[in-house]
C-alpha positions as CSV (number, residue, x, y, z in Angstrom):
1,M,-4.6,-3.2,15.4
2,A,-1.7,-5.6,14.2
3,H,-2.3,-9.1,14.5
4,P,-0.5,-12.2,13.6
5,D,-0.2,-13.4,10.2
6,Q,-1.9,-16.7,10.9
7,D,-4.7,-15.4,12.6
8,A,-6.1,-13.6,9.4
9,V,-6.4,-16.4,7.0
10,P,-9.9,-16.9,6.4
11,A,-12.1,-20.1,6.9
12,A,-12.2,-22.0,3.4
13,A,-15.2,-20.2,2.1
14,G,-18.5,-22.8,0.6
15,K,-18.9,-24.0,-3.0
16,D,-21.1,-21.3,-4.2
17,A,-19.3,-18.4,-2.2
18,R,-17.8,-15.7,-3.6
19,P,-14.3,-15.4,-3.7
20,Y,-12.3,-13.8,-0.4
21,R,-11.0,-9.7,-1.2
22,L,-8.0,-9.4,0.2
23,G,-6.7,-5.7,-0.4
24,I,-2.9,-5.3,0.7
25,L,-1.4,-1.8,0.9
26,G,2.5,-2.1,0.8
27,G,5.0,1.0,1.1
28,T,7.8,2.5,3.0
29,F,5.1,4.3,4.9
30,D,7.7,7.2,5.6
31,P,5.5,8.1,7.1
32,P,2.1,7.4,5.6
33,H,-0.2,10.0,5.7
34,I,-3.9,11.0,4.3
35,G,-3.1,9.8,0.8
36,H,-2.7,6.6,2.0
37,L,-5.9,6.4,3.8
38,A,-7.6,7.8,0.8
39,L,-6.6,5.0,-1.0
40,A,-7.1,2.8,1.4
41,S,-11.2,3.9,1.4
42,L,-11.3,4.1,-2.3
43,C,-10.4,0.3,-2.9
44,I,-12.4,-0.6,0.6
45,D,-15.3,0.7,-1.3
46,H,-14.8,0.2,-5.1
47,L,-13.4,-2.9,-4.5
48,G,-15.6,-4.3,-1.8
49,L,-13.0,-5.7,0.2
50,D,-13.1,-8.1,3.5
51,E,-10.0,-7.6,4.7
52,L,-7.4,-4.5,4.0
53,V,-3.4,-5.5,5.5
54,W,-0.7,-2.6,5.4
55,I,2.5,-4.4,5.0
56,P,5.7,-1.7,5.7
57,T,8.5,-2.0,3.9
58,G,11.5,-4.0,6.0
59,Q,14.5,-3.0,4.3
60,S,13.7,-0.8,1.2
61,W,16.3,-1.6,-1.7
62,Q,15.2,0.9,-3.7
63,K,15.5,3.3,-1.4
64,G,18.9,2.9,0.6
65,A,19.9,3.2,4.1
66,D,18.0,6.7,4.1
67,V,14.7,5.3,5.6
68,T,13.4,5.8,8.9
69,P,13.9,3.1,11.2
70,A,11.3,0.2,10.1
71,E,10.0,-0.1,14.0
72,D,9.4,3.5,14.1
73,R,7.9,2.9,10.0
74,F,5.6,-0.2,11.5
75,A,4.0,2.0,14.5
76,M,3.1,5.0,12.4
77,T,1.5,2.7,10.5
78,E,-0.5,0.9,12.6
79,L,-1.8,4.4,13.7
80,A,-2.6,5.5,10.1
81,A,-4.6,2.2,10.0
82,A,-6.3,3.0,12.7
83,A,-7.9,5.7,11.5
84,L,-10.0,3.6,8.9
85,T,-13.0,2.5,11.1
86,G,-16.5,1.7,10.3
87,T,-15.6,0.3,7.0
88,G,-17.1,-2.9,7.9
89,T,-13.9,-4.0,6.4
90,K,-10.9,-6.0,8.5
91,I,-8.1,-4.0,9.0
92,R,-4.6,-5.4,9.9
93,V,-0.8,-3.9,9.4
94,S,1.6,-7.1,9.1
95,R,5.2,-7.2,10.0
96,M,6.1,-10.0,7.6
97,E,8.3,-7.3,5.3
98,V,9.3,-5.9,8.9
99,D,10.7,-9.2,10.5
100,R,11.9,-10.8,7.2
101,A,15.2,-10.6,6.5
102,G,16.9,-9.4,3.6
103,P,15.5,-6.9,1.2
104,S,12.0,-6.4,1.0
105,Y,10.9,-7.3,-2.8
106,T,7.0,-7.3,-2.9
107,I,7.1,-10.7,-5.2
108,D,8.2,-12.6,-2.1
109,T,5.5,-10.7,0.4
110,V,2.6,-11.8,-2.8
111,R,3.8,-15.1,-3.2
112,Q,3.7,-16.1,0.7
113,L,0.0,-14.2,0.8
114,R,-1.3,-16.3,-2.1
115,A,0.4,-19.5,-0.5
116,E,-1.8,-18.5,2.8
117,Y,-5.1,-17.4,1.4
118,G,-5.2,-20.1,-1.1
119,P,-6.0,-20.2,-4.8
120,E,-9.6,-18.7,-5.5
121,A,-9.2,-15.5,-3.1
122,S,-9.4,-12.1,-4.9
123,L,-6.0,-10.3,-3.5
124,C,-5.3,-6.9,-4.6
125,W,-2.4,-4.7,-4.3
126,L,-2.8,-1.2,-4.0
127,M,-0.7,1.7,-5.3
128,G,-0.6,4.7,-6.0
129,A,0.5,6.7,-9.0
130,D,4.3,7.3,-8.5
131,Q,4.8,3.0,-7.5
132,L,3.1,2.3,-11.2
133,L,5.1,4.4,-12.8
134,R,8.1,2.5,-11.3
135,L,6.3,-0.3,-11.5
136,H,8.7,-1.8,-14.4
137,T,11.7,-1.6,-11.8
138,W,10.8,-4.2,-9.7
139,H,11.8,-7.2,-8.8
140,G,10.5,-9.7,-11.1
141,W,7.4,-7.4,-11.5
142,Q,5.7,-9.3,-14.3
143,E,5.5,-12.8,-12.2
144,L,3.2,-10.5,-9.7
145,F,0.1,-10.8,-12.0
146,A,0.5,-14.7,-11.3
147,H,-0.5,-13.9,-7.7
148,V,-2.2,-10.4,-7.9
149,H,-4.5,-7.9,-9.2
150,L,-2.8,-4.7,-9.6
151,C,-5.0,-1.7,-8.4
152,T,-3.8,2.1,-8.6
153,A,-5.4,5.5,-7.7
154,T,-3.4,8.1,-10.0
155,R,-2.8,11.6,-8.2
156,P,-4.9,14.8,-10.1
157,G,-2.8,15.3,-13.8
158,F,-1.6,12.2,-13.9
159,D,-1.3,11.1,-17.8
160,L,-1.2,7.2,-18.5
161,S,1.6,8.2,-21.3
162,E,3.9,8.7,-19.0
163,L,4.0,5.1,-17.9
164,E,7.2,3.2,-19.7
165,G,6.5,0.7,-22.2
166,P,6.1,-2.6,-20.4
167,V,3.8,-1.4,-17.9
168,R,1.6,0.3,-20.8
169,E,1.2,-3.1,-22.4
170,A,0.5,-4.5,-19.5
171,L,-1.9,-2.2,-19.3
172,A,-3.6,-2.7,-22.5
173,A,-3.6,-6.1,-22.1
174,R,-5.3,-6.4,-18.5
175,Q,-7.1,-3.7,-17.9
176,A,-10.8,-4.9,-16.3
177,D,-13.5,-3.2,-14.3
178,T,-13.9,-4.0,-10.4
179,H,-16.5,-6.4,-10.6
180,L,-14.0,-9.1,-12.9
181,I,-11.3,-8.4,-10.6
182,Q,-13.8,-8.9,-7.7
183,C,-14.8,-12.1,-9.2
184,T,-11.2,-13.7,-10.0
185,P,-7.7,-14.4,-8.4
186,S,-5.4,-12.6,-10.1
187,G,-4.1,-11.1,-13.2
188,R,-5.5,-8.3,-13.7
189,M,-5.5,-3.7,-13.3
190,W,-7.9,-1.4,-12.6
191,I,-7.2,2.2,-12.3
192,D,-8.7,4.7,-10.5
193,Q,-8.4,8.9,-11.7
194,T,-11.2,10.7,-9.3
195,L,-9.1,10.7,-6.2
196,S,-8.1,14.1,-5.3
197,V,-5.3,13.7,-3.0
198,D,-2.1,15.2,-4.3
199,L,0.6,14.1,-1.4
200,S,3.8,12.1,-1.4
201,S,6.0,10.8,2.0
202,T,8.7,12.5,0.2
203,G,7.4,15.9,0.3
204,L,6.4,15.5,3.8
205,R,9.5,14.9,5.1
206,Q,10.9,17.5,3.0
207,R,8.7,20.0,4.6
208,L,9.0,18.5,8.1
209,A,12.8,18.7,7.7
210,S,12.5,22.4,6.8
211,G,11.3,22.9,10.3
212,L,7.8,23.6,9.1
213,P,4.7,21.9,10.5
214,P,2.3,19.4,8.1
215,A,0.2,21.7,6.5
216,G,-4.0,20.7,7.3
217,D,-4.6,17.6,7.7
218,Q,-1.6,15.7,5.9
219,L,-1.2,13.4,8.6
220,P,-3.6,11.5,10.8
221,A,-3.6,12.4,13.8
222,G,-1.9,9.6,16.1
223,V,0.9,9.6,13.1
224,A,1.3,13.3,13.7
225,H,1.8,13.0,17.2
226,Y,4.3,10.4,16.9
227,I,6.5,12.1,14.6
228,A,6.9,14.8,17.4
229,S,7.3,12.3,20.4
230,Q,10.0,10.4,18.7
231,G,11.8,13.5,17.3
232,L,11.3,12.1,14.0
233,Y,12.1,14.4,10.5
234,R,14.0,16.7,12.6
235,P,15.4,19.8,10.8
236,A,19.2,19.5,10.1
237,S,21.7,21.4,11.8
238,G,21.2,25.1,11.5
239,Q,18.2,25.0,10.0
240,A,15.0,27.1,11.6
């Protein structure tokens, strides 16, 4: 599934061609679950993405040291991404942040992608509601709009009034429909409130650490098998 990043850059579009549409799904992916797949599928459909790149975090500066090793998270992300079949969209997983020295800052990633894909491509950073709530804490978050659109799918019951003031102000100034997102390179925000999946990696880790299996289809089959085979998220000593 993974391909060298230099192979991902599309050929230059013709003068009258529409912009190339890249979706960027970044995150710790500890572990990746069906909520990530639902977000990816929704954005592929609504934004008409030509390509979707998953980018597992290398050093998660906001989550400290209590994170599963990057190589395990990368392997699980490859397995999750492989479940997106039949979309007509190119799907790949990038080692960009895993191989980068130092903390993984989203602003560094989107600068690099913009340089690779050129000034005309429509670059969309895909995120869930939890990331949107923390957006104002991201390093250089306001510069993100110079490089990408921010596209969010919220969980059931999410209230936009929960957003911090600076993020609410950005949303009021930048909110756009999917057509504008598709036709412009960056600078807009799009929010979808129809996603019905309410699941978090934190909740999954807590469930697995308590000795319980994931409920239903919370994990792609390949990811569930990898977790079991590698002994990840095992219960702490003394628990069931």
